[in-house]
Every structure is written in C-alpha cells, then in structure tokens.
N, CA, C and O atoms as a GROMACS GRO file, in nm:
protein
  600
    1MET      N    1   6.494   3.724  -3.645
    1MET     CA    2   6.362   3.677  -3.587
    1MET      C    3   6.299   3.571  -3.668
    1MET      O    4   6.288   3.580  -3.790
    2SER      N    5   6.259   3.468  -3.598
    2SER     CA    6   6.204   3.356  -3.660
    2SER      C    7   6.056   3.362  -3.705
    2SER      O    8   5.974   3.418  -3.631
    3ASP      N    9   6.020   3.313  -3.811
    3ASP     CA   10   5.877   3.309  -3.850
    3ASP      C   11   5.792   3.195  -3.795
    3ASP      O   12   5.669   3.195  -3.808
    4GLU      N   13   5.865   3.092  -3.730
    4GLU     CA   14   5.796   2.982  -3.676
    4GLU      C   15   5.714   3.016  -3.558
    4GLU      O   16   5.765   3.080  -3.466
    5ARG      N   17   5.587   2.976  -3.555
    5ARG     CA   18   5.500   2.999  -3.452
    5ARG      C   19   5.480   2.880  -3.377
    5ARG      O   20   5.474   2.775  -3.441
    6PRO      N   21   5.468   2.876  -3.246
    6PRO     CA   22   5.447   2.754  -3.177
    6PRO      C   23   5.311   2.693  -3.210
    6PRO      O   24   5.215   2.762  -3.244
    7ALA      N   25   5.306   2.560  -3.199
    7ALA     CA   26   5.189   2.495  -3.233
    7ALA      C   27   5.065   2.540  -3.128
    7ALA      O   28   5.085   2.573  -3.011
    8PRO      N   29   4.955   2.536  -3.183
    8PRO     CA   30   4.836   2.577  -3.087
    8PRO      C   31   4.832   2.480  -2.965
    8PRO      O   32   4.861   2.361  -2.976
    9LEU      N   33   4.797   2.533  -2.861
    9LEU     CA   34   4.784   2.458  -2.740
    9LEU      C   35   4.893   2.366  -2.688
    9LEU      O   36   4.876   2.266  -2.618
   10ALA      N   37   5.018   2.419  -2.735
   10ALA     CA   38   5.142   2.340  -2.703
   10ALA      C   39   5.172   2.357  -2.544
   10ALA      O   40   5.230   2.269  -2.481
   11GLY      N   41   5.132   2.463  -2.491
   11GLY     CA   42   5.154   2.475  -2.342
   11GLY      C   43   5.051   2.393  -2.256
   11GLY      O   44   5.080   2.344  -2.147
   12VAL      N   45   4.941   2.384  -2.310
   12VAL     CA   46   4.838   2.290  -2.252
   12VAL      C   47   4.885   2.141  -2.252
   12VAL      O   48   4.869   2.067  -2.156
   13LEU      N   49   4.941   2.106  -2.366
   13LEU     CA   50   4.982   1.973  -2.378
   13LEU      C   51   5.107   1.948  -2.285
   13LEU      O   52   5.127   1.841  -2.227
   14ARG      N   53   5.178   2.044  -2.278
   14ARG     CA   54   5.307   2.026  -2.176
   14ARG      C   55   5.254   2.011  -2.038
   14ARG      O   56   5.305   1.929  -1.962
   15VAL      N   57   5.157   2.082  -2.003
   15VAL     CA   58   5.110   2.076  -1.862
   15VAL      C   59   5.035   1.940  -1.840
   15VAL      O   60   5.047   1.884  -1.732
   16LEU      N   61   4.956   1.887  -1.940
   16LEU     CA   62   4.893   1.766  -1.916
   16LEU      C   63   4.991   1.650  -1.910
   16LEU      O   64   4.972   1.554  -1.835
   17TYR      N   65   5.108   1.661  -1.998
   17TYR     CA   66   5.215   1.566  -1.990
   17TYR      C   67   5.273   1.559  -1.848
   17TYR      O   68   5.290   1.451  -1.791
   18LEU      N   69   5.302   1.676  -1.793
   18LEU     CA   70   5.348   1.677  -1.661
   18LEU      C   71   5.252   1.614  -1.561
   18LEU      O   72   5.299   1.543  -1.472
   19ILE      N   73   5.123   1.634  -1.571
   19ILE     CA   74   5.026   1.574  -1.481
   19ILE      C   75   5.030   1.422  -1.505
   19ILE      O   76   5.025   1.343  -1.411
   20ALA      N   77   5.040   1.383  -1.634
   20ALA     CA   78   5.045   1.234  -1.667
   20ALA      C   79   5.171   1.172  -1.598
   20ALA      O   80   5.158   1.069  -1.533
   21ILE      N   81   5.298   1.234  -1.610
   21ILE     CA   82   5.407   1.188  -1.544
   21ILE      C   83   5.395   1.177  -1.394
   21ILE      O   84   5.438   1.081  -1.330
   22LEU      N   85   5.335   1.284  -1.340
   22LEU     CA   86   5.318   1.279  -1.194
   22LEU      C   87   5.220   1.174  -1.143
   22LEU      O   88   5.238   1.120  -1.033
   23ALA      N   89   5.112   1.144  -1.226
   23ALA     CA   90   5.019   1.045  -1.183
   23ALA      C   91   5.091   0.902  -1.197
   23ALA      O   92   5.068   0.817  -1.111
   24ALA      N   93   5.171   0.875  -1.296
   24ALA     CA   94   5.234   0.751  -1.315
   24ALA      C   95   5.345   0.736  -1.203
   24ALA      O   96   5.362   0.626  -1.149
   25THR      N   97   5.416   0.840  -1.172
   25THR     CA   98   5.516   0.839  -1.059
   25THR      C   99   5.451   0.810  -0.924
   25THR      O  100   5.493   0.720  -0.852
   26LEU      N  101   5.348   0.888  -0.890
   26LEU     CA  102   5.280   0.874  -0.768
   26LEU      C  103   5.217   0.732  -0.748
   26LEU      O  104   5.230   0.674  -0.641
   27SER      N  105   5.151   0.680  -0.853
   27SER     CA  106   5.090   0.554  -0.846
   27SER      C  107   5.198   0.445  -0.833
   27SER      O  108   5.180   0.351  -0.756
   28LEU      N  109   5.299   0.455  -0.900
   28LEU     CA  110   5.417   0.359  -0.883
   28LEU      C  111   5.470   0.355  -0.750
   28LEU      O  112   5.485   0.246  -0.695
   29VAL      N  113   5.505   0.475  -0.686
   29VAL     CA  114   5.553   0.490  -0.562
   29VAL      C  115   5.463   0.440  -0.451
   29VAL      O  116   5.500   0.358  -0.368
   30LEU      N  117   5.337   0.497  -0.456
   30LEU     CA  118   5.246   0.468  -0.346
   30LEU      C  119   5.196   0.323  -0.351
   30LEU      O  120   5.176   0.261  -0.247
   31THR      N  121   5.176   0.268  -0.469
   31THR     CA  122   5.138   0.123  -0.475
   31THR      C  123   5.250   0.025  -0.426
   31THR      O  124   5.225  -0.079  -0.366
   32ALA      N  125   5.374   0.068  -0.456
   32ALA     CA  126   5.493  -0.012  -0.410
   32ALA      C  127   5.499  -0.002  -0.256
   32ALA      O  128   5.520  -0.104  -0.190
   33VAL      N  129   5.483   0.106  -0.204
   33VAL     CA  130   5.505   0.122  -0.057
   33VAL      C  131   5.394   0.061   0.020
   33VAL      O  132   5.420  -0.005   0.121
   34PHE      N  133   5.267   0.078  -0.022
   34PHE     CA  134   5.152   0.021   0.039
   34PHE      C  135   5.147  -0.130   0.019
   34PHE      O  136   5.079  -0.197   0.097
   35SER      N  137   5.212  -0.185  -0.078
   35SER     CA  138   5.221  -0.325  -0.103
   35SER      C  139   5.326  -0.396  -0.022
   35SER      O  140   5.310  -0.511   0.020
   36ILE      N  141   5.434  -0.322   0.000
   36ILE     CA  142   5.547  -0.381   0.082
   36ILE      C  143   5.518  -0.368   0.231
   36ILE      O  144   5.554  -0.456   0.309
   37TYR      N  145   5.453  -0.257   0.272
   37TYR     CA  146   5.423  -0.239   0.412
   37TYR      C  147   5.284  -0.268   0.455
   37TYR      O  148   5.194  -0.190   0.424
   38GLU      N  149   5.264  -0.365   0.520
   38GLU     CA  150   5.125  -0.398   0.560
   38GLU      C  151   5.083  -0.304   0.668
   38GLU      O  152   5.163  -0.271   0.755
   39PRO      N  153   4.956  -0.259   0.667
   39PRO     CA  154   4.908  -0.169   0.777
   39PRO      C  155   4.906  -0.240   0.914
   39PRO      O  156   4.899  -0.363   0.916
   40PRO      N  157   4.910  -0.170   1.023
   40PRO     CA  158   4.909  -0.238   1.151
   40PRO      C  159   4.765  -0.282   1.179
   40PRO      O  160   4.668  -0.222   1.132
   41GLY      N  161   4.756  -0.387   1.257
   41GLY     CA  162   4.623  -0.441   1.288
   41GLY      C  163   4.568  -0.535   1.198
   41GLY      O  164   4.446  -0.555   1.205
   42GLN      N  165   4.636  -0.596   1.115
   42GLN     CA  166   4.579  -0.694   1.010
   42GLN      C  167   4.529  -0.820   1.084
   42GLN      O  168   4.439  -0.888   1.035
   43GLY      N  169   4.581  -0.848   1.190
   43GLY     CA  170   4.528  -0.962   1.266
   43GLY      C  171   4.427  -0.927   1.371
   43GLY      O  172   4.380  -1.013   1.446
   44ASP      N  173   4.397  -0.812   1.375
   44ASP     CA  174   4.297  -0.757   1.480
   44ASP      C  175   4.158  -0.798   1.459
   44ASP      O  176   4.104  -0.776   1.350
   45GLU      N  177   4.097  -0.855   1.555
   45GLU     CA  178   3.953  -0.899   1.538
   45GLU      C  179   3.864  -0.779   1.517
   45GLU      O  180   3.768  -0.784   1.440
   46PHE      N  181   3.897  -0.664   1.588
   46PHE     CA  182   3.824  -0.540   1.567
   46PHE      C  183   3.824  -0.489   1.435
   46PHE      O  184   3.724  -0.428   1.396
   47ALA      N  185   3.927  -0.505   1.356
   47ALA     CA  186   3.957  -0.451   1.221
   47ALA      C  187   3.873  -0.541   1.132
   47ALA      O  188   3.811  -0.493   1.037
   48ARG      N  189   3.870  -0.675   1.162
   48ARG     CA  190   3.800  -0.763   1.076
   48ARG      C  191   3.648  -0.744   1.077
   48ARG      O  192   3.580  -0.780   0.981
   49GLU      N  193   3.600  -0.690   1.180
   49GLU     CA  194   3.449  -0.668   1.182
   49GLU      C  195   3.396  -0.566   1.082
   49GLU      O  196   3.280  -0.565   1.040
   50PHE      N  197   3.496  -0.478   1.046
   50PHE     CA  198   3.454  -0.370   0.952
   50PHE      C  199   3.490  -0.398   0.811
   50PHE      O  200   3.454  -0.319   0.724
   51GLU      N  201   3.559  -0.505   0.780
   51GLU     CA  202   3.592  -0.534   0.650
   51GLU      C  203   3.485  -0.598   0.574
   51GLU      O  204   3.412  -0.681   0.627
   52GLU      N  205   3.472  -0.563   0.449
   52GLU     CA  206   3.357  -0.628   0.371
   52GLU      C  207   3.396  -0.767   0.342
   52GLU      O  208   3.513  -0.799   0.321
   53GLU      N  209   3.293  -0.854   0.341
   53GLU     CA  210   3.310  -0.996   0.295
   53GLU      C  211   3.318  -0.995   0.149
   53GLU      O  212   3.234  -0.937   0.081
   54GLU      N  213   3.421  -1.059   0.098
   54GLU     CA  214   3.434  -1.072  -0.058
   54GLU      C  215   3.419  -1.215  -0.099
   54GLU      O  216   3.466  -1.310  -0.036
   55GLY      N  217   3.345  -1.222  -0.217
   55GLY     CA  218   3.342  -1.356  -0.275
   55GLY      C  219   3.480  -1.409  -0.322
   55GLY      O  220   3.576  -1.332  -0.323
   56PRO      N  221   3.491  -1.534  -0.361
   56PRO     CA  222   3.611  -1.586  -0.410
   56PRO      C  223   3.667  -1.520  -0.542
   56PRO      O  224   3.787  -1.529  -0.570
   57GLY      N  225   3.588  -1.461  -0.611
   57GLY     CA  226   3.634  -1.403  -0.747
   57GLY      C  227   3.638  -1.250  -0.750
   57GLY      O  228   3.677  -1.187  -0.848
   58ASP      N  229   3.596  -1.193  -0.635
   58ASP     CA  230   3.584  -1.042  -0.629
   58ASP      C  231   3.720  -0.974  -0.643
   58ASP      O  232   3.732  -0.870  -0.707
   59SER      N  233   3.821  -1.033  -0.582
   59SER     CA  234   3.963  -0.962  -0.582
   59SER      C  235   4.016  -0.989  -0.727
   59SER      O  236   4.077  -0.900  -0.787
   60ASP      N  237   3.994  -1.104  -0.780
   60ASP     CA  238   4.037  -1.121  -0.915
   60ASP      C  239   3.976  -1.049  -1.015
   60ASP      O  240   4.041  -1.015  -1.114
   61TYR      N  241   3.847  -1.018  -1.000
   61TYR     CA  242   3.785  -0.930  -1.090
   61TYR      C  243   3.835  -0.781  -1.080
   61TYR      O  244   3.851  -0.710  -1.179
   62GLY      N  245   3.858  -0.742  -0.955
   62GLY     CA  246   3.910  -0.595  -0.940
   62GLY      C  247   4.051  -0.589  -1.014
   62GLY      O  248   4.084  -0.495  -1.086
   63ARG      N  249   4.126  -0.695  -0.991
   63ARG     CA  250   4.267  -0.701  -1.051
   63ARG      C  251   4.255  -0.701  -1.196
   63ARG      O  252   4.338  -0.639  -1.262
   64ASN      N  253   4.155  -0.767  -1.256
   64ASN     CA  254   4.139  -0.790  -1.413
   64ASN      C  255   4.108  -0.645  -1.464
   64ASN      O  256   4.176  -0.591  -1.551
   65ILE      N  257   4.005  -0.589  -1.407
   65ILE     CA  258   3.949  -0.456  -1.444
   65ILE      C  259   4.051  -0.346  -1.444
   65ILE      O  260   4.066  -0.265  -1.536
   66GLY      N  261   4.124  -0.348  -1.327
   66GLY     CA  262   4.234  -0.259  -1.306
   66GLY      C  263   4.341  -0.273  -1.410
   66GLY      O  264   4.386  -0.171  -1.464
   67LEU      N  265   4.387  -0.397  -1.444
   67LEU     CA  266   4.479  -0.431  -1.547
   67LEU      C  267   4.439  -0.373  -1.681
   67LEU      O  268   4.517  -0.309  -1.751
   68ILE      N  269   4.313  -0.398  -1.714
   68ILE     CA  270   4.256  -0.346  -1.845
   68ILE      C  271   4.260  -0.199  -1.853
   68ILE      O  272   4.310  -0.140  -1.949
   69LEU      N  273   4.207  -0.137  -1.748
   69LEU     CA  274   4.197   0.009  -1.752
   69LEU      C  275   4.330   0.082  -1.752
   69LEU      O  276   4.344   0.185  -1.819
   70THR      N  277   4.429   0.030  -1.678
   70THR     CA  278   4.561   0.092  -1.679
   70THR      C  279   4.631   0.059  -1.812
   70THR      O  280   4.706   0.146  -1.856
   71LEU      N  281   4.617  -0.053  -1.880
   71LEU     CA  282   4.669  -0.063  -2.014
   71LEU      C  283   4.611   0.022  -2.119
   71LEU      O  284   4.679   0.081  -2.204
   72VAL      N  285   4.480   0.026  -2.109
   72VAL     CA  286   4.405   0.119  -2.212
   72VAL      C  287   4.454   0.258  -2.186
   72VAL      O  288   4.492   0.327  -2.281
   73GLY      N  289   4.456   0.307  -2.053
   73GLY     CA  290   4.489   0.435  -2.037
   73GLY      C  291   4.649   0.473  -2.075
   73GLY      O  292   4.682   0.585  -2.114
   74THR      N  293   4.732   0.373  -2.060
   74THR     CA  294   4.868   0.402  -2.092
   74THR      C  295   4.880   0.395  -2.258
   74THR      O  296   4.963   0.465  -2.317
   75ALA      N  297   4.803   0.318  -2.319
   75ALA     CA  298   4.797   0.310  -2.472
   75ALA      C  299   4.752   0.445  -2.511
   75ALA      O  300   4.820   0.508  -2.592
   76ALA      N  301   4.636   0.499  -2.456
   76ALA     CA  302   4.588   0.618  -2.489
   76ALA      C  303   4.685   0.741  -2.474
   76ALA      O  304   4.696   0.829  -2.560
   77MET      N  305   4.751   0.739  -2.362
   77MET     CA  306   4.853   0.847  -2.337
   77MET      C  307   4.963   0.843  -2.441
   77MET      O  308   5.003   0.948  -2.493
   78ALA      N  309   5.019   0.712  -2.477
   78ALA     CA  310   5.125   0.702  -2.576
   78ALA      C  311   5.075   0.746  -2.716
   78ALA      O  312   5.144   0.812  -2.794
   79THR      N  313   4.945   0.702  -2.743
   79THR     CA  314   4.899   0.738  -2.874
   79THR      C  315   4.876   0.887  -2.881
   79THR      O  316   4.901   0.941  -2.988
   80ALA      N  317   4.833   0.957  -2.784
   80ALA     CA  318   4.824   1.098  -2.780
   80ALA      C  319   4.950   1.174  -2.813
   80ALA      O  320   4.945   1.278  -2.879
   81ILE      N  321   5.066   1.124  -2.768
   81ILE     CA  322   5.187   1.183  -2.775
   81ILE      C  323   5.248   1.145  -2.920
   81ILE      O  324   5.287   1.233  -2.996
   82MET      N  325   5.255   1.016  -2.951
   82MET     CA  326   5.317   0.964  -3.068
   82MET      C  327   5.235   0.960  -3.191
   82MET      O  328   5.286   0.978  -3.302
   83GLY      N  329   5.115   0.938  -3.174
   83GLY     CA  330   5.021   0.909  -3.290
   83GLY      C  331   4.971   1.020  -3.369
   83GLY      O  332   4.921   1.003  -3.480
   84LEU      N  333   4.984   1.134  -3.313
   84LEU     CA  334   4.920   1.254  -3.379
   84LEU      C  335   5.025   1.370  -3.387
   84LEU      O  336   5.112   1.387  -3.301
   85GLY      N  337   5.010   1.443  -3.488
   85GLY     CA  338   5.110   1.559  -3.504
   85GLY      C  339   5.068   1.680  -3.421
   85GLY      O  340   4.967   1.681  -3.350
   86ALA      N  341   5.152   1.780  -3.435
   86ALA     CA  342   5.134   1.896  -3.352
   86ALA      C  343   5.014   1.990  -3.394
   86ALA      O  344   4.972   2.074  -3.315
   87ARG      N  345   4.962   1.973  -3.517
   87ARG     CA  346   4.850   2.041  -3.557
   87ARG      C  347   4.721   1.987  -3.486
   87ARG      O  348   4.618   2.054  -3.487
   88ALA      N  349   4.728   1.871  -3.428
   88ALA     CA  350   4.607   1.812  -3.358
   88ALA      C  351   4.638   1.828  -3.200
   88ALA      O  352   4.603   1.739  -3.123
   89ASN      N  353   4.694   1.928  -3.161
   89ASN     CA  354   4.727   1.940  -3.017
   89ASN      C  355   4.602   1.942  -2.928
   89ASN      O  356   4.605   1.903  -2.811
   90ALA      N  357   4.491   1.990  -2.990
   90ALA     CA  358   4.364   1.994  -2.901
   90ALA      C  359   4.324   1.846  -2.878
   90ALA      O  360   4.288   1.809  -2.766
   91LEU      N  361   4.329   1.767  -2.977
   91LEU     CA  362   4.296   1.629  -2.975
   91LEU      C  363   4.388   1.553  -2.886
   91LEU      O  364   4.348   1.473  -2.802
   92ARG      N  365   4.519   1.582  -2.910
   92ARG     CA  366   4.624   1.523  -2.830
   92ARG      C  367   4.602   1.545  -2.671
   92ARG      O  368   4.614   1.454  -2.588
   93SER      N  369   4.570   1.677  -2.642
   93SER     CA  370   4.550   1.712  -2.499
   93SER      C  371   4.426   1.634  -2.454
   93SER      O  372   4.432   1.578  -2.344
   94GLY      N  373   4.326   1.625  -2.518
   94GLY     CA  374   4.204   1.553  -2.469
   94GLY      C  375   4.228   1.405  -2.456
   94GLY      O  376   4.175   1.344  -2.364
   95LEU      N  377   4.302   1.347  -2.541
   95LEU     CA  378   4.339   1.204  -2.536
   95LEU      C  379   4.424   1.175  -2.424
   95LEU      O  380   4.407   1.074  -2.356
   96LEU      N  381   4.516   1.262  -2.402
   96LEU     CA  382   4.617   1.243  -2.289
   96LEU      C  383   4.546   1.261  -2.151
   96LEU      O  384   4.577   1.193  -2.053
   97LEU      N  385   4.449   1.358  -2.149
   97LEU     CA  386   4.375   1.366  -2.022
   97LEU      C  387   4.287   1.249  -1.993
   97LEU      O  388   4.272   1.207  -1.878
   98ALA      N  389   4.226   1.192  -2.107
   98ALA     CA  390   4.141   1.066  -2.097
   98ALA      C  391   4.227   0.951  -2.046
   98ALA      O  392   4.185   0.870  -1.963
   99GLY      N  393   4.355   0.945  -2.104
   99GLY     CA  394   4.440   0.831  -2.069
   99GLY      C  395   4.474   0.842  -1.919
   99GLY      O  396   4.474   0.740  -1.850
  100VAL      N  397   4.503   0.966  -1.867
  100VAL     CA  398   4.536   0.988  -1.733
  100VAL      C  399   4.420   0.940  -1.642
  100VAL      O  400   4.440   0.879  -1.538
  101GLY      N  401   4.292   0.975  -1.693
  101GLY     CA  402   4.180   0.930  -1.604
  101GLY      C  403   4.162   0.780  -1.606
  101GLY      O  404   4.140   0.721  -1.501
  102LEU      N  405   4.169   0.718  -1.719
  102LEU     CA  406   4.167   0.571  -1.728
  102LEU      C  407   4.269   0.505  -1.645
  102LEU      O  408   4.241   0.414  -1.567
  103PHE      N  409   4.390   0.552  -1.663
  103PHE     CA  410   4.507   0.500  -1.600
  103PHE      C  411   4.487   0.508  -1.438
  103PHE      O  412   4.519   0.413  -1.367
  104SER      N  413   4.437   0.619  -1.390
  104SER     CA  414   4.430   0.649  -1.247
  104SER      C  415   4.306   0.555  -1.191
  104SER      O  416   4.316   0.492  -1.086
  105GLY      N  417   4.203   0.553  -1.263
  105GLY     CA  418   4.093   0.459  -1.222
  105GLY      C  419   4.126   0.314  -1.226
  105GLY      O  420   4.074   0.235  -1.147
  106GLY      N  421   4.210   0.277  -1.315
  106GLY     CA  422   4.264   0.144  -1.323
  106GLY      C  423   4.355   0.107  -1.202
  106GLY      O  424   4.345   0.001  -1.141
  107VAL      N  425   4.445   0.207  -1.173
  107VAL     CA  426   4.538   0.179  -1.049
  107VAL      C  427   4.449   0.171  -0.927
  107VAL      O  428   4.469   0.078  -0.849
  108GLY      N  429   4.350   0.260  -0.902
  108GLY     CA  430   4.252   0.247  -0.791
  108GLY      C  431   4.183   0.119  -0.788
  108GLY      O  432   4.177   0.058  -0.680
  109THR      N  433   4.128   0.068  -0.899
  109THR     CA  434   4.051  -0.057  -0.897
  109THR      C  435   4.146  -0.176  -0.890
  109THR      O  436   4.116  -0.274  -0.822
  110GLY      N  437   4.259  -0.170  -0.957
  110GLY     CA  438   4.360  -0.282  -0.936
  110GLY      C  439   4.424  -0.295  -0.796
  110GLY      O  440   4.456  -0.405  -0.752
  111PHE      N  441   4.441  -0.184  -0.730
  111PHE     CA  442   4.493  -0.187  -0.597
  111PHE      C  443   4.394  -0.250  -0.508
  111PHE      O  444   4.434  -0.315  -0.412
  112SER      N  445   4.261  -0.235  -0.533
  112SER     CA  446   4.161  -0.300  -0.435
  112SER      C  447   4.152  -0.452  -0.465
  112SER      O  448   4.094  -0.526  -0.386
  113GLY      N  449   4.209  -0.497  -0.574
  113GLY     CA  450   4.198  -0.644  -0.605
  113GLY      C  451   4.313  -0.710  -0.542
  113GLY      O  452   4.370  -0.665  -0.443
  114SER      N  453   4.349  -0.829  -0.607
  114SER     CA  454   4.454  -0.910  -0.557
  114SER      C  455   4.585  -0.875  -0.639
  114SER      O  456   4.580  -0.797  -0.734
  115ASP      N  457   4.692  -0.932  -0.603
  115ASP     CA  458   4.811  -0.914  -0.674
  115ASP      C  459   4.854  -0.775  -0.701
  115ASP      O  460   4.856  -0.733  -0.817
  116ASN      N  461   4.892  -0.696  -0.593
  116ASN     CA  462   4.929  -0.564  -0.608
  116ASN      C  463   5.066  -0.546  -0.691
  116ASN      O  464   5.102  -0.436  -0.731
  117TRP      N  465   5.132  -0.650  -0.710
  117TRP     CA  466   5.265  -0.639  -0.786
  117TRP      C  467   5.224  -0.616  -0.935
  117TRP      O  468   5.302  -0.561  -1.013
  118LEU      N  469   5.098  -0.659  -0.973
  118LEU     CA  470   5.056  -0.640  -1.107
  118LEU      C  471   5.030  -0.479  -1.132
  118LEU      O  472   5.050  -0.424  -1.240
  119THR      N  473   4.986  -0.421  -1.028
  119THR     CA  474   4.953  -0.275  -1.036
  119THR      C  475   5.086  -0.197  -1.032
  119THR      O  476   5.099  -0.092  -1.095
  120ILE      N  477   5.177  -0.244  -0.964
  120ILE     CA  478   5.320  -0.188  -0.969
  120ILE      C  479   5.383  -0.195  -1.106
  120ILE      O  480   5.446  -0.101  -1.154
  121LEU      N  481   5.362  -0.310  -1.168
  121LEU     CA  482   5.417  -0.339  -1.298
  121LEU      C  483   5.356  -0.251  -1.409
  121LEU      O  484   5.426  -0.199  -1.496
  122THR      N  485   5.227  -0.236  -1.401
  122THR     CA  486   5.153  -0.147  -1.499
  122THR      C  487   5.187  -0.003  -1.473
  122THR      O  488   5.198   0.075  -1.567
  123SER      N  489   5.204   0.033  -1.347
  123SER     CA  490   5.242   0.175  -1.321
  123SER      C  491   5.383   0.207  -1.376
  123SER      O  492   5.409   0.314  -1.431
  124GLY      N  493   5.474   0.107  -1.357
  124GLY     CA  494   5.614   0.125  -1.421
  124GLY      C  495   5.611   0.127  -1.574
  124GLY      O  496   5.690   0.191  -1.644
  125LEU      N  497   5.509   0.048  -1.617
  125LEU     CA  498   5.499   0.046  -1.768
  125LEU      C  499   5.453   0.187  -1.825
  125LEU      O  500   5.503   0.238  -1.925
  126ALA      N  501   5.357   0.239  -1.754
  126ALA     CA  502   5.304   0.371  -1.792
  126ALA      C  503   5.415   0.469  -1.782
  126ALA      O  504   5.433   0.546  -1.876
  127PHE      N  505   5.492   0.474  -1.674
  127PHE     CA  506   5.599   0.576  -1.655
  127PHE      C  507   5.704   0.550  -1.772
  127PHE      O  508   5.747   0.643  -1.840
  128ALA      N  509   5.740   0.426  -1.790
  128ALA     CA  510   5.832   0.416  -1.912
  128ALA      C  511   5.773   0.452  -2.035
  128ALA      O  512   5.848   0.503  -2.118
  129ALA      N  513   5.653   0.435  -2.064
  129ALA     CA  514   5.594   0.479  -2.200
  129ALA      C  515   5.598   0.624  -2.205
  129ALA      O  516   5.632   0.681  -2.309
  130LEU      N  517   5.562   0.695  -2.087
  130LEU     CA  518   5.562   0.843  -2.096
  130LEU      C  519   5.697   0.894  -2.112
  130LEU      O  520   5.718   0.987  -2.190
  131ALA      N  521   5.799   0.834  -2.038
  131ALA     CA  522   5.935   0.875  -2.059
  131ALA      C  523   5.994   0.850  -2.195
  131ALA      O  524   6.074   0.930  -2.244
  132LEU      N  525   5.958   0.746  -2.255
  132LEU     CA  526   6.016   0.716  -2.383
  132LEU      C  527   5.948   0.807  -2.491
  132LEU      O  528   6.017   0.833  -2.590
  133THR      N  529   5.833   0.853  -2.485
  133THR     CA  530   5.767   0.936  -2.565
  133THR      C  531   5.789   1.086  -2.552
  133THR      O  532   5.726   1.164  -2.624
  134PHE      N  533   5.874   1.125  -2.466
  134PHE     CA  534   5.912   1.252  -2.450
  134PHE      C  535   5.970   1.327  -2.565
  134PHE      O  536   5.940   1.445  -2.582
  135PRO      N  537   6.051   1.266  -2.645
  135PRO     CA  538   6.112   1.336  -2.757
  135PRO      C  539   5.999   1.370  -2.872
  135PRO      O  540   6.021   1.453  -2.960
  136ALA      N  541   5.896   1.309  -2.862
  136ALA     CA  542   5.786   1.341  -2.967
  136ALA      C  543   5.683   1.426  -2.908
  136ALA      O  544   5.578   1.442  -2.971
  137LEU      N  545   5.700   1.484  -2.793
  137LEU     CA  546   5.598   1.576  -2.722
  137LEU      C  547   5.558   1.688  -2.813
  137LEU      O  548   5.440   1.711  -2.841
  138GLU      N  549   5.668   1.764  -2.863
  138GLU     CA  550   5.646   1.888  -2.936
  138GLU      C  551   5.575   1.862  -3.077
  138GLU      O  552   5.481   1.932  -3.114
  139ASP      N  553   5.626   1.758  -3.151
  139ASP     CA  554   5.583   1.751  -3.284
  139ASP      C  555   5.498   1.621  -3.306
  139ASP      O  556   5.435   1.608  -3.411
  140GLY      N  557   5.495   1.537  -3.220
  140GLY     CA  558   5.429   1.407  -3.255
  140GLY      C  559   5.519   1.323  -3.357
  140GLY      O  560   5.640   1.346  -3.366
  141LEU      N  561   5.458   1.231  -3.430
  141LEU     CA  562   5.518   1.166  -3.518
  141LEU      C  563   5.478   1.213  -3.658
  141LEU      O  564   5.362   1.254  -3.670
  142PRO      N  565   5.553   1.214  -3.758
  142PRO     CA  566   5.696   1.188  -3.757
  142PRO      C  567   5.778   1.309  -3.688
  142PRO      O  568   5.747   1.427  -3.705
  143ILE      N  569   5.871   1.273  -3.619
  143ILE     CA  570   5.957   1.370  -3.554
  143ILE      C  571   6.030   1.443  -3.660
  143ILE      O  572   6.091   1.381  -3.747
  144ALA      N  573   6.027   1.570  -3.656
  144ALA     CA  574   6.114   1.653  -3.748
  144ALA      C  575   6.264   1.639  -3.714
  144ALA      O  576   6.304   1.688  -3.608
  145LEU      N  577   6.346   1.577  -3.794
  145LEU     CA  578   6.489   1.556  -3.763
  145LEU      C  579   6.574   1.685  -3.772
  145LEU      O  580   6.650   1.719  -3.681
  146GLY      N  581   6.558   1.754  -3.885
  146GLY     CA  582   6.634   1.879  -3.920
  146GLY      C  583   6.550   1.998  -3.893
  146GLY      O  584   6.464   2.028  -3.975
  147ARG      N  585   6.569   2.069  -3.786
  147ARG     CA  586   6.485   2.192  -3.754
  147ARG      C  587   6.576   2.318  -3.780
  147ARG      O  588   6.555   2.424  -3.721
  148GLY      N  589   6.671   2.302  -3.864
  148GLY     CA  590   6.750   2.416  -3.894
  148GLY      C  591   6.678   2.502  -3.991
  148GLY      O  592   6.579   2.460  -4.051
  149GLY      N  593   6.728   2.630  -4.010
  149GLY     CA  594   6.672   2.717  -4.100
  149GLY      C  595   6.743   2.708  -4.242
  149GLY      O  596   6.847   2.770  -4.263
  150THR      N  597   6.688   2.636  -4.327
  150THR     CA  598   6.752   2.616  -4.458
  150THR      C  599   6.672   2.685  -4.567
  150THR      O  600   6.710   2.680  -4.684
   0.00000   0.00000   0.00000
C-alpha cells in the first residue's frame, strides 16, 4: 500500500482541464465552419434591413479585443497548468477557469469582428497549448521525473 496521497483538488483540476479542452475544440471547429460556409441570404435586402450599421473601425476593434482576450486566456490556462505546482491546485483551478472564461469571451468578440481566420488561429493555438501542457497536469512544474519508490 502506498503512502502517497493525491494532491488536493486534483479531480477538480482534471474536470476544468477537460472543460478547457472542450472549449478550445468547439471554438476551433465552430469558428472554422461558420467562416467557411456563409449563411444563406447574404445578398437579401430583407436581411440587410435588420443588420446593424457599423462604423469603419468597429469590426477591427472587435477583432483586436478578441485577439487580446484569447491570447490572455490562453496564457492564463497554460500558466495554471505549467507555472504552479500540485500544492496550489486550488489556485490552478481558479486560474484555469478564468482562462477559459477569457478565452471564450475573446472568441465571441473576435468572431463578431473582421478576419475570422485570426479567431481560428488563436483557437488552434489554445488547443495546442493545452495539449502540450497535458504531461504537467498532475504535478505542474517541475515535473517529477522519477516517481518510483526508492
């Protein structure tokens, strides 16, 4: 029987990590699909009556704010997993959840702006960052290399 106890809140961190992966995957897929396929009725005069009139810089502003929020959210998620050890799982869980919120808000804001390919790119970046930090999920940094009983 081993004397090793699991780190506190390790299960909560795993669930939040799963939510973060799902958010990054969904945003990547949905943004790509909605960017590639234009909705029907784009040239319809009836549809144009209900669209809001935007100024020349409004779409760029939405794109810029979305880019900032997605990058800060991605950095927060990666920092939560890599930057803190297992003893700080409560802080890691809160930072990971905050990163998911910032990332999701950034994707929504960026998608309403111009250049949806940038939202696709940042969603892919977030997914890659989360996938690459998976080995550090249990312990954080530094990763314990030898977990044998010596």
